[in-house]
N, C-alpha and C positions, 0 to 999 in steps of 0.2 A: 682568284688572285692572279695578277699578272705583273710583269716587270720584276722589280726587286722586292715587292711586298712578300712577306712570309719567307724571306731568305732566298728567294729565287734569284737567278742571274738575269740582268737586263740583256735583251737580245743584242747581238753584235751585228753591225751592218758591213757586209763586204760588197754589197751590190745595192744601188739605189736607182729607182726609176722615177722620173719626173714627168708624168703623163701630159701635163699642161704644155710643156715645152717640147716634148718628144725626146728629151735628153735621157740618157742612161749612163750610169757610172759604175764601174767595177774596179776595185783596187788591184785585182789580178785578172788578167794581164792588161786591163784597160787604162783607166785614169792614172796618169803619172803622179798626181799629187794627193791621192786618197789613202796612202799608207799611214803608218803611225808616226811618221816624221815629216817635217817640212823639207822641201827641196829648193835648191837654188836654180832659178830660171832667168833667162835674158829676154827682154821685151823685143819683139821683132816687128810689131804693128800695133797701133792704138786705135780703138774704136769706141769713142765715148768713154764710159767708165769701165770698160773692159780692155784687156790687152792680149794679143796673141803672143805667147811666149814659147821658147824652146829650151830644152835641157842640153847637156853636153853631148848626148847621143843623137840630137837632132829631132827628138820627139816633140811635137807641138801640142799646146793646150790653150784654151781660152780661159783667162784669169780675171776675176773681179778685182778692181783696184781701189774701191772706195775707201778702204782703211788706210791706205798709204798716200792718197791724194793723186794728183796728176802725175803721169809717167811719160817717158819719152823712149823712142827706139834706142836700144843699147843699155837702158837701165837694168840693173840686176835686182831681182826680187826674191825674198824668201816666201814660198807659197805652200799652203796646206789646204787640202780639200778644195782646190780651185779658187782660193782667196789669197791675195797677196797680204801678208801680215807684217812685213818689214821690208824697207828698202835697204840694200846692201851697198856700202861704199866700196870703191875700188875699181880697177880696170876690168872691163869685160874680157872674157876668154875667147 
């Protein structure tokens, strides 16, 4: 038996490798959006359906934006696990 069958716990992922793309993601200390909460990021550059975003500390991450639609530089996004899940209204900081 594996996973949660038979009362076992499902494995938790703190590190993910994506061999096809060469990408690797680690919640500590790597990826800024792979923790248990979503974070507020500001769009600094747009590339197709992805956007380069920064947090208040200046850390940058590439974010998928398909769920929120087209974005523009300066937009503020709520991001979880590298995916924008909501557009946040208000002035950028």
